[in-house]
All heavy atoms as an XYZ file, in Angstrom:
812
protein
N       7.232    -13.533     -1.285
C       7.031    -14.532     -2.289
C       6.607    -13.793     -3.552
O       5.499    -13.297     -3.632
C       5.955    -15.493     -1.767
C       5.233    -16.252     -2.799
S       3.837    -17.235     -2.189
C       4.260    -17.687     -0.560
N       7.450    -13.657     -4.504
C       7.118    -13.014     -5.770
C       6.487    -14.045     -6.691
O       6.879    -15.203     -6.706
C       8.363    -12.437     -6.422
N       5.482    -13.632     -7.426
C       4.814    -14.556     -8.323
C       5.323    -14.375     -9.735
O       5.797    -13.320    -10.121
C       3.288    -14.341     -8.311
O       3.012    -13.022     -8.768
C       2.718    -14.546     -6.924
N       5.247    -15.429    -10.495
C       5.566    -15.346    -11.908
C       4.755    -16.416    -12.602
O       4.308    -17.366    -11.991
C       7.058    -15.573    -12.159
O       7.397    -16.902    -11.837
N       4.562    -16.282    -13.884
C       3.796    -17.271    -14.617
C       2.620    -16.638    -15.315
O       2.366    -15.456    -15.198
N       1.901    -17.469    -16.020
C       0.752    -16.998    -16.770
C      -0.399    -17.950    -16.561
O      -0.243    -19.030    -16.015
C       1.082    -16.893    -18.283
C       2.125    -15.836    -18.536
C       1.532    -18.225    -18.827
N      -1.540    -17.556    -17.036
C      -2.730    -18.373    -16.939
C      -2.960    -19.063    -18.270
O      -2.944    -18.436    -19.316
C      -3.915    -17.487    -16.581
C      -5.085    -18.255    -16.092
C      -6.087    -17.304    -15.515
N      -7.047    -18.064    -14.765
C      -8.135    -17.568    -14.283
N      -8.403    -16.295    -14.456
N      -8.983    -18.307    -13.615
N      -3.176    -20.363    -18.196
C      -3.414    -21.146    -19.405
C      -4.805    -20.855    -19.940
O      -5.689    -20.423    -19.201
C      -3.274    -22.629    -19.084
N      -5.038    -21.081    -21.231
C      -6.351    -20.831    -21.818
C      -7.475    -21.586    -21.124
O      -8.597    -21.108    -21.065
C      -6.186    -21.288    -23.265
C      -4.725    -21.228    -23.530
C      -4.061    -21.502    -22.224
N      -7.187    -22.770    -20.564
C      -8.230    -23.552    -19.909
C      -8.479    -23.124    -18.469
O      -9.256    -23.742    -17.757
C      -7.896    -25.046    -19.968
C      -6.616    -25.376    -19.221
O      -6.008    -24.475    -18.616
O      -6.225    -26.557    -19.253
N      -7.823    -22.065    -18.009
C      -8.032    -21.552    -16.666
C      -7.058    -22.090    -15.630
O      -7.045    -21.643    -14.501
N      -6.255    -23.070    -15.987
C      -5.265    -23.596    -15.059
C      -4.146    -22.583    -14.852
O      -3.824    -21.822    -15.746
C      -4.675    -24.902    -15.597
C      -5.577    -26.093    -15.419
C      -5.888    -26.390    -13.963
O      -4.957    -26.489    -13.144
O      -7.081    -26.508    -13.650
N      -3.553    -22.627    -13.690
C      -2.436    -21.744    -13.395
C      -1.143    -22.419    -13.818
O      -0.927    -23.592    -13.539
C      -2.379    -21.447    -11.897
C      -3.589    -20.739    -11.312
C      -3.419    -20.591     -9.810
C      -3.790    -19.392    -11.947
N      -0.304    -21.688    -14.493
C       0.988    -22.209    -14.910
C       2.079    -21.651    -14.015
O       2.030    -20.495    -13.599
C       1.276    -21.826    -16.366
C       0.287    -22.329    -17.409
C       0.665    -21.791    -18.786
C       0.242    -23.846    -17.434
N       3.060    -22.459    -13.717
C       4.223    -22.039    -12.945
C       3.848    -21.500    -11.569
O       4.525    -20.630    -11.025
C       5.040    -21.001    -13.721
C       5.527    -21.496    -15.067
C       6.246    -20.422    -15.861
O       6.559    -19.364    -15.303
O       6.490    -20.659    -17.053
N       2.782    -22.012    -10.985
C       2.338    -21.529     -9.684
C       2.490    -22.561     -8.572
O       2.304    -22.249     -7.420
C       0.855    -21.119     -9.732
C       0.529    -19.931    -10.583
C       1.218    -18.696    -10.050
N       0.626    -17.461    -10.490
C       0.606    -17.019    -11.720
N       1.125    -17.724    -12.683
N       0.054    -15.869    -12.013
N       2.777    -23.798     -8.912
C       2.802    -24.857     -7.905
C       3.737    -24.550     -6.733
O       3.351    -24.773     -5.582
C       3.137    -26.208     -8.538
C       2.844    -27.374     -7.627
C       1.408    -27.434     -7.120
O       0.471    -27.108     -7.888
O       1.233    -27.787     -5.935
N       4.945    -24.026     -6.946
C       5.792    -23.717     -5.778
C       5.146    -22.689     -4.840
O       5.283    -22.793     -3.619
C       7.078    -23.157     -6.390
C       7.095    -23.659     -7.796
C       5.658    -23.790     -8.203
N       4.439    -21.737     -5.406
C       3.788    -20.705     -4.590
C       2.585    -21.273     -3.858
O       2.364    -20.982     -2.683
C       3.399    -19.510     -5.451
C       4.555    -18.930     -6.203
C       4.603    -18.986     -7.577
C       5.623    -18.360     -5.535
C       5.679    -18.469     -8.279
C       6.711    -17.843     -6.217
C       6.733    -17.902     -7.600
N       1.798    -22.096     -4.556
C       0.667    -22.759     -3.901
C       1.167    -23.667     -2.781
O       0.571    -23.716     -1.702
C      -0.153    -23.563     -4.917
C      -1.065    -22.753     -5.826
C      -1.616    -23.624     -6.951
C      -2.197    -22.126     -5.041
N       2.248    -24.368     -3.021
C       2.810    -25.266     -2.006
C       3.276    -24.478     -0.781
O       3.060    -24.908      0.357
C       3.956    -26.085     -2.589
C       4.385    -27.230     -1.702
C       3.283    -28.233     -1.419
O       2.450    -28.504     -2.298
O       3.254    -28.735     -0.267
N       3.892    -23.332     -0.994
C       4.323    -22.493      0.131
C       3.121    -22.025      0.946
O       3.151    -22.040      2.188
C       5.131    -21.298     -0.372
N       2.057    -21.635      0.270
C       0.840    -21.223      0.968
C       0.226    -22.402      1.722
O      -0.223    -22.260      2.871
C      -0.167    -20.625     -0.018
C       0.226    -19.283     -0.620
C      -0.714    -18.914     -1.771
C       0.232    -18.188      0.434
N       0.200    -23.561      1.101
C      -0.332    -24.767      1.767
C       0.485    -25.093      3.015
O      -0.075    -25.474      4.058
C      -0.302    -25.956      0.809
C      -1.300    -25.870     -0.314
C      -1.189    -27.115     -1.203
N      -1.880    -26.917     -2.448
C      -1.307    -26.990     -3.657
N      -0.018    -27.270     -3.785
N      -2.020    -26.796     -4.741
N       1.803    -24.976      2.920
C       2.667    -25.259      4.071
C       2.348    -24.330      5.237
O       2.242    -24.762      6.386
C       4.141    -25.125      3.699
C       4.639    -26.245      2.800
O       3.921    -27.260      2.638
O       5.750    -26.093      2.242
N       2.215    -23.045      4.939
C       1.901    -22.083      5.997
C       0.527    -22.344      6.597
O       0.341    -22.276      7.806
C       1.996    -20.645      5.474
C       3.407    -20.210      5.129
C       4.357    -20.291      6.306
O       3.977    -19.938      7.439
O       5.505    -20.721      6.100
N      -0.440    -22.675      5.741
C      -1.789    -22.970      6.217
C      -1.769    -24.218      7.096
O      -2.423    -24.267      8.136
C      -2.733    -23.155      5.020
C      -4.174    -23.262      5.406
C      -4.873    -22.160      5.844
C      -4.831    -24.477      5.319
C      -6.209    -22.249      6.190
C      -6.167    -24.584      5.658
C      -6.862    -23.472      6.098
N      -0.999    -25.215      6.695
C      -0.864    -26.420      7.497
C      -0.255    -26.137      8.854
O      -0.666    -26.708      9.871
N       0.736    -25.254      8.893
C       1.367    -24.873     10.157
C       0.371    -24.168     11.076
O       0.358    -24.406     12.291
C       2.584    -23.990      9.900
N      -0.469    -23.345     10.506
C      -1.492    -22.657     11.298
C      -2.469    -23.683     11.865
O      -2.820    -23.644     13.047
C      -2.243    -21.610     10.452
C      -3.481    -21.104     11.170
C      -1.317    -20.452     10.116
N      -2.910    -24.606     11.029
C      -3.852    -25.631     11.479
C      -3.240    -26.504     12.569
O      -3.918    -26.888     13.522
C      -4.295    -26.484     10.293
N      -1.952    -26.817     12.439
C      -1.286    -27.703     13.397
C      -1.000    -27.021     14.733
O      -1.093    -27.649     15.785
C       0.009    -28.241     12.796
N      -0.631    -25.748     14.684
C      -0.179    -25.075     15.910
C      -1.207    -24.102     16.486
O      -1.109    -23.736     17.651
C       1.111    -24.275     15.648
O       0.820    -23.206     14.736
C       2.208    -25.163     15.097
N      -2.134    -23.650     15.659
C      -3.073    -22.637     16.115
C      -2.473    -21.246     16.157
O      -3.113    -20.296     16.584
N      -1.222    -21.126     15.723
C      -0.550    -19.835     15.696
C      -0.719    -19.217     14.315
O      -0.532    -19.880     13.307
C       0.934    -19.997     16.010
C       1.197    -20.503     17.401
C       2.668    -20.740     17.667
O       3.496    -20.515     16.769
O       2.987    -21.163     18.790
N      -1.062    -17.950     14.278
C      -1.287    -17.262     13.019
C      -0.012    -17.046     12.224
O       1.102    -17.205     12.728
N      -0.199    -16.695     10.979
C       0.914    -16.411     10.084
C       0.536    -15.209      9.224
O      -0.620    -14.974      8.941
C       1.196    -17.574      9.125
C       1.608    -18.871      9.743
C       3.073    -18.794     10.178
N       3.624    -20.085     10.493
C       3.432    -20.724     11.636
N       2.655    -20.208     12.542
N       4.009    -21.871     11.862
N       1.540    -14.504      8.785
C       1.365    -13.441      7.814
C       2.201    -13.823      6.610
O       3.391    -14.097      6.732
C       1.841    -12.095      8.371
C       1.837    -10.931      7.382
C       0.400    -10.571      6.997
C       2.545     -9.739      7.970
N       1.567    -13.875      5.462
C       2.264    -14.219      4.228
C       2.139    -13.032      3.293
O       1.037    -12.546      3.040
C       1.659    -15.479      3.568
C       2.339    -15.786      2.255
C       1.757    -16.659      4.516
N       3.249    -12.560      2.791
C       3.259    -11.442      1.863
C       3.461    -11.982      0.455
O       4.437    -12.671      0.185
C       4.387    -10.469      2.226
C       4.542     -9.249      1.333
C       3.292     -8.382      1.396
C       5.762     -8.450      1.751
N       2.523    -11.691     -0.402
C       2.613    -12.094     -1.810
C       2.891    -10.836     -2.613
O       2.105     -9.893     -2.582
C       1.306    -12.776     -2.288
C       1.396    -13.159     -3.753
C       1.007    -13.993     -1.437
N       4.020    -10.813     -3.298
C       4.406     -9.631     -4.055
C       4.569     -9.974     -5.526
O       4.721    -11.132     -5.901
C       5.736     -9.050     -3.537
O       6.783     -9.976     -3.779
C       5.651     -8.732     -2.058
N       4.541     -8.961     -6.330
C       4.749     -9.125     -7.763
C       4.262     -7.886     -8.482
O       3.520     -7.071     -7.930
N       4.689     -7.762     -9.706
C       4.261     -6.626    -10.508
C       2.770     -6.731    -10.812
O       2.183     -7.813    -10.735
C       5.049     -6.591    -11.819
C       6.527     -6.334    -11.627
C       7.290     -6.324    -12.940
O       6.658     -6.182    -13.998
O       8.511     -6.463    -12.890
N       2.190     -5.616    -11.204
C       0.790     -5.619    -11.612
C       0.601     -6.612    -12.747
O       1.386     -6.649    -13.689
C       0.374     -4.216    -12.053
N      -0.397     -7.442    -12.621
C      -0.684     -8.421    -13.662
C       0.098     -9.710    -13.537
O      -0.035    -10.606    -14.378
N       0.899     -9.858    -12.473
C       1.710    -11.066    -12.314
C       0.881    -12.275    -11.884
O       1.347    -13.392    -11.974
C       2.827    -10.817    -11.303
N      -0.321    -12.039    -11.397
C      -1.189    -13.146    -11.022
C      -1.348    -13.365     -9.529
O      -1.735    -14.440     -9.093
N      -1.074    -12.341     -8.729
C      -1.181    -12.470     -7.280
C      -2.603    -12.799     -6.855
O      -2.828    -13.720     -6.067
C      -0.716    -11.178     -6.599
C       0.716    -10.791     -6.897
C       1.087     -9.452     -6.286
C       0.311     -8.276     -6.832
N       0.583     -7.913     -8.218
N      -3.569    -12.077     -7.375
C      -4.960    -12.283     -6.993
C      -5.453    -13.651     -7.428
O      -6.123    -14.355     -6.665
C      -5.849    -11.171     -7.590
O      -5.385     -9.907     -7.095
C      -7.300    -11.354     -7.210
N      -5.115    -14.065     -8.629
C      -5.520    -15.379     -9.129
C      -4.927    -16.478     -8.255
O      -5.608    -17.448     -7.896
C      -5.100    -15.558    -10.609
C      -5.335    -16.974    -11.076
C      -5.848    -14.578    -11.492
N      -3.665    -16.333     -7.890
C      -3.001    -17.301     -7.029
C      -3.729    -17.423     -5.692
O      -4.032    -18.528     -5.227
C      -1.545    -16.888     -6.800
C      -0.764    -17.728     -5.793
C      -0.446    -19.091     -6.374
C       0.503    -16.998     -5.380
N      -4.026    -16.290     -5.072
C      -4.670    -16.314     -3.763
C      -6.103    -16.825     -3.840
O      -6.548    -17.550     -2.954
C      -4.609    -14.928     -3.126
C      -3.196    -14.505     -2.736
C      -3.165    -13.061     -2.271
C      -2.622    -15.425     -1.674
N      -6.813    -16.474     -4.890
C      -8.176    -16.999     -5.051
C      -8.147    -18.510     -5.198
O      -8.982    -19.215     -4.623
C      -8.872    -16.348     -6.243
C      -9.342    -14.936     -5.956
C     -10.079    -14.349     -7.137
C     -10.562    -12.946     -6.802
N     -11.292    -12.335     -7.915
N      -7.204    -19.016     -5.950
C      -7.058    -20.467     -6.119
C      -6.750    -21.131     -4.787
O      -7.335    -22.142     -4.414
C      -5.963    -20.746     -7.140
C      -5.497    -22.166     -7.219
C      -6.499    -23.062     -7.955
N      -5.935    -24.371     -8.140
C      -5.158    -24.729     -9.157
N      -4.873    -23.864    -10.116
N      -4.679    -25.936     -9.238
N      -5.811    -20.545     -4.043
C      -5.466    -21.106     -2.745
C      -6.676    -21.113     -1.810
O      -6.950    -22.120     -1.147
C      -4.304    -20.349     -2.101
C      -4.106    -20.739     -0.677
C      -3.549    -21.957     -0.354
C      -4.522    -19.899      0.341
C      -3.402    -22.347      0.973
C      -4.376    -20.271      1.656
C      -3.815    -21.496      1.976
N      -7.389    -20.011     -1.741
C      -8.550    -19.923     -0.850
C      -9.617    -20.943     -1.231
O     -10.243    -21.559     -0.363
C      -9.129    -18.509     -0.863
S      -8.074    -17.314     -0.007
N      -9.812    -21.137     -2.501
C     -10.787    -22.131     -2.976
C     -10.371    -23.525     -2.524
O     -11.183    -24.302     -2.036
C     -10.896    -22.064     -4.495
C     -11.916    -23.002     -5.070
C     -12.001    -22.847     -6.575
C     -13.000    -23.837     -7.152
N     -13.064    -23.736     -8.606
N      -9.088    -23.851     -2.670
C      -8.571    -25.160     -2.256
C      -8.625    -25.332     -0.742
O      -8.879    -26.430     -0.256
C      -7.117    -25.324     -2.691
C      -6.911    -25.566     -4.147
C      -5.433    -25.758     -4.484
O      -4.599    -25.901     -3.555
O      -5.122    -25.766     -5.677
N      -8.348    -24.275     -0.003
C      -8.234    -24.371      1.457
C      -9.567    -24.719      2.102
O      -9.598    -25.358      3.155
C      -7.685    -23.065      2.030
N     -10.665    -24.302      1.487
C     -11.972    -24.594      2.054
C     -12.197    -23.920      3.386
O     -12.958    -24.397      4.212
N     -11.525    -22.831      3.621
C     -11.627    -22.091      4.863
C     -11.993    -20.651      4.547
O     -11.868    -20.206      3.407
C     -10.285    -22.146      5.592
O     -10.381    -21.540      6.855
N     -12.412    -19.935      5.541
C     -12.750    -18.530      5.339
C     -11.495    -17.750      5.011
O     -10.487    -17.828      5.717
C     -13.398    -17.963      6.595
C     -13.753    -16.493      6.468
C     -14.504    -16.005      7.668
N     -13.603    -15.873      8.798
C     -13.851    -15.072      9.830
N     -14.952    -14.391      9.896
N     -12.986    -14.993     10.813
N     -11.527    -17.021      3.932
C     -10.417    -16.172      3.531
C     -10.928    -14.742      3.449
O     -11.927    -14.477      2.788
C      -9.863    -16.593      2.166
S      -8.993    -18.157      2.192
N     -10.252    -13.862      4.127
C     -10.604    -12.451      4.112
C      -9.491    -11.696      3.413
O      -8.321    -12.054      3.532
C     -10.763    -11.925      5.536
C     -11.783    -12.668      6.398
C     -11.702    -12.205      7.837
C     -13.182    -12.486      5.845
N      -9.841    -10.645      2.694
C      -8.806     -9.889      2.005
C      -9.086     -8.399      2.095
O     -10.222     -7.968      2.213
C      -8.721    -10.308      0.537
O      -9.914     -9.989     -0.140
N      -8.006     -7.658      2.041
C      -8.076     -6.208      2.013
C      -6.979     -5.717      1.090
O      -6.029     -6.444      0.816
N      -7.129     -4.520      0.599
C      -6.150     -4.003     -0.356
C      -5.719     -2.598      0.030
O      -6.503     -1.824      0.576
C      -6.748     -3.982     -1.761
N      -4.471     -2.316     -0.264
C      -3.965     -0.960     -0.082
C      -4.425     -0.110     -1.259
O      -4.547     -0.600     -2.379
C      -2.438     -0.968     -0.017
S      -1.802     -1.824      1.427
N      -4.710      1.124     -0.983
C      -5.171      2.037     -2.019
C      -4.000      2.559     -2.824
O      -2.953      2.896     -2.266
C      -5.904      3.231     -1.398
C      -7.122      2.810     -0.601
O      -7.817      1.889     -1.050
O      -7.371      3.413      0.460
N      -4.178      2.629     -4.115
C      -3.147      3.194     -4.990
C      -3.368      4.700     -5.094
O      -3.620      5.243     -6.160
C      -3.208      2.541     -6.358
N      -3.300      5.350     -3.956
C      -3.541      6.789     -3.883
C      -2.342      7.470     -3.240
O      -1.586      6.846     -2.488
C      -4.772      7.074     -3.016
C      -6.082      6.419     -3.433
C      -7.135      6.655     -2.354
C      -6.557      6.979     -4.758
N      -2.195      8.750     -3.518
C      -1.128      9.505     -2.882
C      -1.304      9.477     -1.365
O      -0.359      9.284     -0.609
C      -1.114     10.946     -3.399
C       0.049     11.798     -2.941
C       1.376     11.168     -3.347
C      -0.053     13.186     -3.539
N      -2.552      9.625     -0.911
C      -2.872      9.526      0.508
C      -3.909      8.422      0.674
O      -5.104      8.656      0.526
C      -3.438     10.857      1.045
O      -2.518     11.909      0.747
C      -3.660     10.782      2.537
N      -3.476      7.193      0.958
C      -4.419      6.090      1.098
C      -5.248      6.211      2.370
O      -4.897      6.956      3.294
C      -3.524      4.856      1.148
C      -2.209      5.353      1.601
C      -2.100      6.775      1.134
N      -6.345      5.468      2.408
C      -7.192      5.437      3.602
C      -6.383      4.906      4.780
O      -5.587      3.991      4.625
C      -8.373      4.473      3.417
C      -9.316      4.794      2.326
C     -10.337      3.669      2.173
N      -9.632      2.453      1.717
C     -10.134      1.231      1.784
N     -11.325      1.032      2.291
N      -9.446      0.187      1.344
N      -6.629      5.444      5.936
C      -5.996      4.913      7.143
C      -6.536      3.507      7.389
O      -7.747      3.285      7.370
C      -6.310      5.813      8.331
N      -5.632      2.564      7.575
C      -5.994      1.171      7.842
C      -6.902      0.589      6.764
O      -7.725     -0.286      7.026
C      -6.650      1.035      9.221
C      -5.835      1.532     10.409
C      -6.650      1.460     11.689
C      -4.545      0.749     10.557
N      -6.749      1.046      5.523
C      -7.614      0.643      4.416
C      -7.851     -0.849      4.292
O      -9.004     -1.288      4.199
N      -6.809     -1.693      4.287
C      -7.049     -3.128      4.167
C      -7.883     -3.694      5.319
O      -8.689     -4.595      5.133
C      -5.639     -3.728      4.168
C      -4.767     -2.629      3.661
C      -5.387     -1.362      4.205
N      -7.707     -3.140      6.526
C      -8.482     -3.617      7.665
C      -9.933     -3.169      7.574
O     -10.840     -3.889      8.007
C      -7.851     -3.147      8.977
C      -6.415     -3.617      9.210
C      -5.913     -3.142     10.557
C      -6.299     -5.116      9.085
N     -10.163     -2.019      6.988
C     -11.536     -1.567      6.750
C     -12.219     -2.525      5.766
O     -13.378     -2.905      5.958
C     -11.562     -0.113      6.218
C     -12.972      0.294      5.797
C     -11.014      0.850      7.266
N     -11.488     -2.955      4.743
C     -12.030     -3.930      3.785
C     -12.426     -5.226      4.481
O     -13.495     -5.783      4.232
C     -11.012     -4.245      2.684
C     -10.712     -3.068      1.771
O     -11.467     -2.072      1.793
O      -9.706     -3.149      1.037
N     -11.565     -5.718      5.351
C     -11.854     -6.961      6.081
C     -13.058     -6.750      6.996
O     -13.946     -7.609      7.069
C     -10.615     -7.427      6.873
C     -10.972     -8.550      7.838
C      -9.522     -7.882      5.922
N     -13.118     -5.622      7.677
C     -14.252     -5.344      8.570
C     -15.563     -5.316      7.797
O     -16.594     -5.787      8.297
C     -14.027     -4.009      9.294
N     -15.546     -4.794      6.593
C     -16.748     -4.782      5.759
C     -17.203     -6.202      5.435
O     -18.390     -6.465      5.298
C     -16.513     -4.013      4.458
C     -16.404     -2.513      4.664
O     -16.788     -2.018      5.748
O     -15.922     -1.833      3.735
N     -16.260     -7.138      5.325
C     -16.596     -8.524      5.007
C     -17.173     -9.274      6.203
O     -18.056    -10.109      6.046
C     -15.355     -9.270      4.496
C     -14.851     -8.760      3.163
C     -13.501     -9.349      2.827
O     -13.316    -10.548      2.866
N     -12.542     -8.489      2.507
N     -16.651     -9.000      7.401
C     -17.067     -9.780      8.567
C     -18.148     -9.104      9.401
O     -18.877     -9.780     10.119
C     -15.868    -10.147      9.468
C     -14.857    -10.969      8.714
C     -15.229     -8.930     10.085
N     -18.231     -7.779      9.335
C     -19.228     -7.082     10.144
C     -18.943     -7.243     11.627
O     -17.810     -7.448     12.046
N     -19.975     -7.202     12.441
C     -19.871     -7.454     13.877
C     -18.957     -6.508     14.611
O     -18.799     -5.337     14.237
N     -18.337     -7.024     15.691
C     -17.498     -6.173     16.549
C     -16.344     -5.488     15.816
O     -16.032     -4.339     16.116
C     -16.963     -7.150     17.601
C     -17.966     -8.245     17.641
C     -18.483     -8.372     16.234
N     -15.717     -6.179     14.873
C     -14.610     -5.554     14.145
C     -15.102     -4.325     13.387
O     -14.484     -3.262     13.432
C     -13.950     -6.544     13.187
C     -12.801     -5.991     12.335
C     -11.685     -5.426     13.202
C     -12.261     -7.068     11.407
N     -16.214     -4.464     12.716
C     -16.781     -3.333     11.978
C     -17.152     -2.191     12.928
O     -16.920     -1.023     12.627
C     -18.014     -3.797     11.191
O     -18.521     -2.743     10.416
N     -17.722     -2.542     14.082
C     -18.094     -1.521     15.067
C     -16.872     -0.739     15.546
O     -16.910      0.491     15.633
C     -18.789     -2.164     16.276
C     -20.131     -2.775     15.917
O     -20.695     -2.432     14.853
O     -20.612     -3.623     16.698
N     -15.785     -1.451     15.835
C     -14.575     -0.788     16.326
C     -13.996      0.112     15.244
O     -13.586      1.244     15.524
C     -13.526     -1.824     16.808
C     -12.175     -1.178     17.038
C     -14.012     -2.495     18.073
N     -13.956     -0.371     14.009
C     -13.418      0.449     12.902
C     -14.193      1.756     12.786
O     -13.623      2.811     12.538
C     -13.490     -0.329     11.569
C     -12.499     -1.460     11.555
C     -13.329      0.584     10.366
C     -11.214     -1.254     10.825
N     -15.510      1.689     12.985
C     -16.348      2.879     12.823
C     -16.261      3.840     13.993
O     -16.407      5.041     13.815
C     -17.807      2.466     12.612
C     -18.027      1.778     11.289
C     -19.460      1.293     11.128
O     -20.358      1.702     11.851
N     -19.669      0.408     10.173
N     -15.991      3.332     15.200
C     -16.083      4.214     16.360
C     -14.760      4.556     17.036
O     -14.687      5.522     17.770
C     -17.052      3.661     17.386
C     -16.610      2.415     18.086
C     -17.588      2.031     19.207
N     -17.485      0.651     19.603
C     -16.448      0.101     20.229
N     -15.405      0.819     20.529
N     -16.457     -1.161     20.569
N     -13.702      3.767     16.817
C     -12.473      4.018     17.555
C     -11.399      4.653     16.682
O     -11.079      4.139     15.616
C     -11.918      2.711     18.143
O     -10.704      2.982     18.821
N     -10.805      5.742     17.165
C      -9.719      6.366     16.411
C      -8.356      5.723     16.699
O      -7.347      6.140     16.155
C      -9.745      7.805     16.922
C     -10.208      7.680     18.333
C     -11.194      6.524     18.326
N      -8.334      4.677     17.544
C      -7.071      4.093     17.973
C      -6.759      2.805     17.209
O      -7.505      1.825     17.312
C      -7.091      3.810     19.476
C      -7.342      5.046     20.297
C      -8.553      5.218     20.949
C      -6.381      6.043     20.394
C      -8.796      6.361     21.687
C      -6.611      7.186     21.133
C      -7.829      7.350     21.779
N      -5.656      2.790     16.464
C      -5.282      1.566     15.735
C      -5.159      0.342     16.638
O      -5.488     -0.768     16.226
C      -3.936      1.915     15.105
C      -3.959      3.403     14.975
C      -4.729      3.888     16.172
N      -4.728      0.521     17.872
C      -4.587     -0.635     18.768
C      -5.935     -1.307     19.009
O      -6.020     -2.532     19.106
C      -3.943     -0.218     20.095
O      -4.734      0.757     20.744
N      -7.012     -0.521     19.097
C      -8.355     -1.096     19.258
C      -8.747     -1.917     18.024
O      -9.329     -2.989     18.133
C      -9.401     -0.001     19.474
C      -9.244      0.695     20.815
O      -8.575      0.134     21.720
O      -9.793      1.802     20.954
N      -8.394     -1.398     16.862
C      -8.704     -2.096     15.608
C      -7.928     -3.408     15.531
O      -8.485     -4.464     15.206
C      -8.392     -1.194     14.392
C      -8.568     -1.973     13.100
C      -9.277      0.033     14.405
N      -6.635     -3.377     15.858
C      -5.833     -4.597     15.786
C      -6.316     -5.642     16.800
O      -6.353     -6.831     16.505
C      -4.351     -4.294     15.981
C      -3.759     -3.559     14.808
C      -3.216     -2.309     14.955
C      -3.778     -4.132     13.543
C      -2.681     -1.622     13.868
C      -3.241     -3.452     12.447
C      -2.697     -2.200     12.620
N      -6.709     -5.203     17.995
C      -7.232     -6.136     18.986
C      -8.535     -6.769     18.507
O      -8.745     -7.973     18.687
C      -7.429     -5.437     20.332
C      -6.116     -5.131     21.022
O      -5.114     -5.809     20.801
N      -6.115     -4.103     21.840
N      -9.388     -5.983     17.889
C     -10.651     -6.526     17.360
C     -10.375     -7.485     16.207
O     -11.054     -8.511     16.072
C     -11.560     -5.390     16.902
N      -9.380     -7.174     15.393
C      -9.020     -8.073     14.294
C      -8.516     -9.405     14.840
O      -8.899    -10.477     14.354
C      -7.953     -7.425     13.410
C      -7.469     -8.272     12.240
C      -8.602     -8.523     11.249
C      -6.298     -7.579     11.530
N      -7.672     -9.364     15.861
C      -7.179    -10.604     16.468
C      -8.319    -11.410     17.071
O      -8.342    -12.636     16.956
C      -6.121    -10.284     17.529
C      -4.768     -9.827     17.006
C      -3.876     -9.393     18.164
C      -4.107    -10.924     16.199
N      -9.272    -10.743     17.681
C     -10.413    -11.446     18.256
C     -11.256    -12.109     17.166
O     -11.787    -13.203     17.370
C     -11.281    -10.481     19.070
N     -11.335    -11.464     16.003
C     -12.096    -12.030     14.873
C     -11.438    -13.310     14.404
O     -12.040    -14.267     14.041
C     -12.196    -11.019     13.743
C     -12.927    -11.509     12.534
C     -14.385    -11.891     12.757
O     -15.054    -11.212     13.539
O     -14.840    -12.872     12.158
């Protein structure tokens, strides 16, 4: 889902309704079925991806966790998952700190 549009002076999002609606649809499907979803939001730097997701999370009224890939030649291993673990703490954070196996990290993330 590529984003486009700009932010109005009053803080409203312009040209974002189709993207918000797509996110709402996926969230509704998760709520209805209990099955998870992965949604990829893409766009150039400054296109408004973060603003779009923050708006959606605010509307959803549910816990939203986020992680980011590093803009480095050699990014951190599992960097976005480390970000999420920092937000939730507990078993996920413990596994990230002690296990060298990505499968352990993914299992802990699913349990979270």
